[in-house]
C-alpha positions in Angstrom: -143.6 -6.0 -5.9 -144.6 -5.7 -9.2 -141.8 -6.1 -12.1 -141.9 -2.6 -12.9 -140.5 -1.6 -9.5 -138.1 -4.3 -9.5 -136.6 -3.5 -13.1 -136.5 0.5 -11.5 -134.6 -0.7 -8.4 -132.3 -3.4 -10.7 -131.3 -0.1 -13.1 -130.4 1.8 -10.0 -128.2 -1.0 -8.5 -126.5 -1.3 -11.6 -125.8 2.2 -12.2 -124.6 2.3 -8.6 -122.3 -0.7 -9.4 -121.0 1.0 -12.5 -120.0 4.0 -10.3 -118.3 1.9 -7.8 -116.3 0.2 -10.6 -115.4 3.5 -12.1 -114.0 4.5 -8.5 -112.4 1.3 -8.1 -110.5 1.6 -11.2 -109.4 5.0 -10.4 -108.2 4.2 -7.1 -106.4 0.9 -8.1 -104.2 3.2 -10.5 -103.5 5.6 -7.7 -102.5 2.7 -5.1 -100.4 1.2 -7.7 -98.3 4.6 -7.9 -98.1 5.1 -4.2 -97.7 1.7 -2.7 -97.4 3.1 0.8 -100.6 4.9 0.9 -102.9 2.6 3.5 -105.8 5.2 3.4 -106.2 4.5 -0.7 -105.8 0.8 -0.1 -108.7 1.1 2.5 -111.0 3.1 0.6 -110.2 0.6 -2.4 -111.2 -2.3 -0.1 -114.4 -0.7 0.9 -115.5 0.0 -3.0 -114.8 -3.5 -4.0 -116.8 -4.6 -0.9 -119.6 -2.6 -1.7 -119.6 -3.4 -5.4 -119.7 -6.8 -4.3 -122.7 -6.2 -2.1 -124.3 -4.5 -5.2 -123.7 -7.6 -7.2 -125.5 -9.9 -4.7 -128.2 -7.6 -4.7 -128.7 -7.3 -8.3 -128.4 -11.2 -8.7 -131.3 -11.4 -5.7 -133.5 -9.0 -7.6 -133.1 -10.7 -10.9 -134.0 -13.8 -9.3 -136.9 -12.2 -7.4 -138.2 -10.8 -10.7 -137.8 -14.1 -12.9 -139.7 -15.9 -10.2 -136.8 -18.3 -9.4 -136.7 -19.8 -6.0 -133.9 -20.9 -4.0 -133.7 -24.8 -3.0 -136.6 -26.8 -2.2 -139.7 -26.1 -0.1 -139.4 -27.1 3.6 -141.1 -30.5 4.2 -143.8 -29.0 6.8 -145.2 -26.7 3.7 -145.3 -30.0 1.7 -147.0 -32.0 4.4 -149.7 -29.3 5.0 -150.3 -29.4 1.2 -150.8 -33.1 1.2 -153.3 -33.0 4.1 -155.1 -30.5 2.4 -155.4 -32.6 -0.7 -156.0 -35.9 1.3 -159.2 -34.0 3.0 -160.6 -33.1 -0.1 
């Protein structure tokens, strides 16, 4: 995946996150005015979960775009590399 595609996906995810945040803010005000409204609370929680998922996706895409890796390589990959270097 090239950097332009990653940048486009990131932009879309950020826009969706901003929209979800706006909805969350509006719903939060409504829920505070009508404490007994369970449906609004459920909808608010769904949007909070959605925003959190989008945040995780943005972070993953940022890491992908920057070339960052998570953790260290598995041992078997290092073993293969070492065996290849030893045979040369």
